[in-house]
C-alpha positions as CSV (number, residue, x, y, z in Angstrom):
1,M,0.0,0.0,0.0
2,A,1.4,3.4,-1.0
3,G,2.2,5.9,1.6
4,T,0.2,8.9,2.6
5,P,1.2,12.4,3.9
6,A,0.6,11.0,7.4
7,T,3.0,8.0,7.0
8,T,5.5,10.2,5.1
9,L,5.6,12.5,8.1
10,L,6.0,9.6,10.5
11,D,8.8,8.2,8.5
12,A,10.6,11.6,8.1
13,Q,10.4,12.1,11.9
14,R,11.5,8.5,12.6
15,V,8.5,7.9,14.8
16,P,7.7,4.3,15.5
17,Y,4.3,3.3,14.2
18,Q,2.4,0.4,12.7
19,V,-0.1,0.5,9.8
20,H,-3.3,-1.5,10.1
21,S,-5.5,-1.9,7.0
22,Y,-8.9,-3.3,6.6
23,P,-11.4,-3.4,3.7
24,H,-13.6,-0.3,3.9
25,R,-17.3,-0.8,3.4
26,S,-19.7,2.0,3.2
27,G,-22.7,2.4,5.5
28,E,-21.0,2.2,8.9
29,A,-19.4,5.2,10.7
30,Y,-15.7,5.1,9.7
31,G,-14.2,5.0,13.2
32,T,-16.6,2.4,14.4
33,E,-15.9,0.3,11.3
34,A,-12.2,0.6,12.0
35,A,-12.5,-0.6,15.6
36,R,-14.8,-3.5,14.6
37,A,-12.7,-4.6,11.6
38,L,-9.4,-4.5,13.5
39,G,-10.9,-6.1,16.7
40,L,-10.0,-3.1,18.9
41,E,-11.5,-1.5,21.9
42,P,-13.4,1.6,20.5
43,A,-11.9,3.8,23.3
44,R,-8.5,3.2,21.7
45,V,-9.5,4.2,18.2
46,F,-9.6,7.9,17.6
47,K,-11.5,9.8,15.0
48,T,-10.5,13.1,13.5
49,L,-13.2,15.7,13.3
50,V,-12.8,19.2,11.8
51,A,-14.8,22.1,13.4
52,E,-14.9,25.8,12.9
53,V,-14.0,27.7,16.1
54,D,-14.5,31.4,16.0
55,G,-14.1,31.4,12.2
56,G,-10.9,29.2,12.1
57,L,-10.7,25.5,11.5
58,T,-9.7,23.3,14.4
59,V,-9.3,19.5,14.6
60,G,-10.7,17.4,17.4
61,V,-9.2,13.9,17.9
62,L,-11.3,11.8,20.1
63,P,-12.4,8.2,20.7
64,V,-14.8,6.7,18.2
65,S,-17.0,5.7,21.1
66,G,-17.8,9.3,22.0
67,S,-19.1,12.6,20.5
68,L,-17.2,15.8,20.1
69,D,-18.1,18.3,22.8
70,L,-18.0,21.5,20.7
71,K,-18.1,23.8,23.7
72,A,-15.1,22.0,25.2
73,L,-13.2,22.1,21.9
74,A,-13.7,25.9,21.6
75,S,-12.6,26.3,25.3
76,A,-9.5,24.2,24.7
77,V,-8.2,26.6,22.1
78,G,-9.4,29.8,23.8
79,G,-12.5,30.2,21.6
80,K,-16.1,31.0,22.3
81,R,-18.2,29.3,19.6
82,A,-17.7,26.1,17.6
83,A,-19.6,24.2,15.0
84,M,-18.8,21.3,12.7
85,A,-17.0,22.4,9.6
86,E,-18.5,21.7,6.1
87,V,-17.1,18.5,4.7
88,K,-15.6,20.2,1.7
89,A,-13.9,22.8,3.8
90,A,-12.4,20.0,6.0
91,E,-11.2,18.1,2.9
92,R,-9.7,21.2,1.3
93,A,-7.8,22.3,4.4
94,T,-6.5,18.8,5.3
95,G,-5.9,17.4,1.8
96,Y,-7.7,14.2,2.8
97,V,-11.2,12.8,2.0
98,A,-13.8,12.5,4.7
99,G,-13.5,9.1,6.5
100,G,-9.7,9.2,5.9
101,I,-8.8,12.6,7.5
102,S,-5.7,12.1,9.6
103,P,-4.5,14.5,12.2
104,L,-1.0,13.9,10.7
105,G,0.4,15.4,7.6
106,Q,-2.4,17.8,6.8
107,K,-2.0,20.1,3.8
108,K,-2.7,23.1,6.0
109,R,-1.5,22.8,9.6
110,L,-4.6,23.3,11.7
111,R,-4.9,23.6,15.5
112,V,-5.3,20.1,17.0
113,V,-6.9,19.1,20.3
114,L,-6.4,15.5,21.4
115,D,-8.8,14.1,24.0
116,V,-7.2,13.5,27.3
117,S,-8.3,9.9,27.3
118,A,-5.5,9.1,24.8
119,T,-2.9,9.6,27.5
120,G,-4.2,6.5,29.3
121,F,-2.9,4.2,26.5
122,D,0.6,3.1,25.4
123,T,-0.6,3.4,21.8
124,V,-3.7,4.7,20.1
125,F,-5.0,4.3,16.6
126,C,-6.0,7.2,14.2
127,S,-6.5,7.5,10.5
128,G,-3.5,7.0,8.4
129,G,-4.8,9.3,5.7
130,R,-7.0,6.9,3.7
131,R,-10.3,5.1,4.4
132,G,-9.5,1.6,5.6
133,M,-6.1,2.5,7.0
134,E,-5.2,3.2,10.6
135,V,-1.8,4.0,12.2
136,E,-0.9,3.0,15.7
137,L,1.4,5.2,17.6
138,A,2.2,6.5,21.0
139,P,0.0,9.4,22.1
140,A,3.0,11.5,23.0
141,D,4.2,11.2,19.4
142,L,0.8,12.3,18.1
143,V,0.9,15.3,20.4
144,R,4.4,16.3,19.4
145,L,3.9,15.9,15.6
146,T,0.6,17.8,15.5
147,G,1.4,20.4,18.2
148,A,-1.8,19.2,19.9
149,T,-3.4,20.6,23.0
150,V,-4.6,17.8,25.3
151,A,-8.0,18.4,26.9
152,P,-11.2,16.7,27.7
153,I,-13.3,17.2,24.5
154,T,-15.4,14.0,24.4
155,A,-19.1,13.7,25.4
156,Y,-20.3,10.2,26.1
């Protein structure tokens, strides 16, 4: 499988990671599909959601088992209002297609907030930049490479 901007960044930074692929089927939420297909605990698989906070795009990275708390996301970046970004705007800014948006290797570097729950695991899974592809890496490496703020942004 060819590399993506996410794996290119991981390789360039010499970050240890592992690629996990599965056949993507439409109809199921992407993150839930990844957890099921790979036999993983959903709390360890993180989805990448793009929101607009006070007029600028911000990325929330949170467990697939939860929902993005928009108010908490805005607060984490010092903003007041947040709403989900239009899919086309998210795809344009990140360079990825919906369902394959990775927090890593985005075309335009956006602010990233990683849910605090990630710090409870040795490794977490997030999109590798393609539908049906997850990368497993240490949460500390994800924070370092994205410049992420770590905060509680998940509603269950």
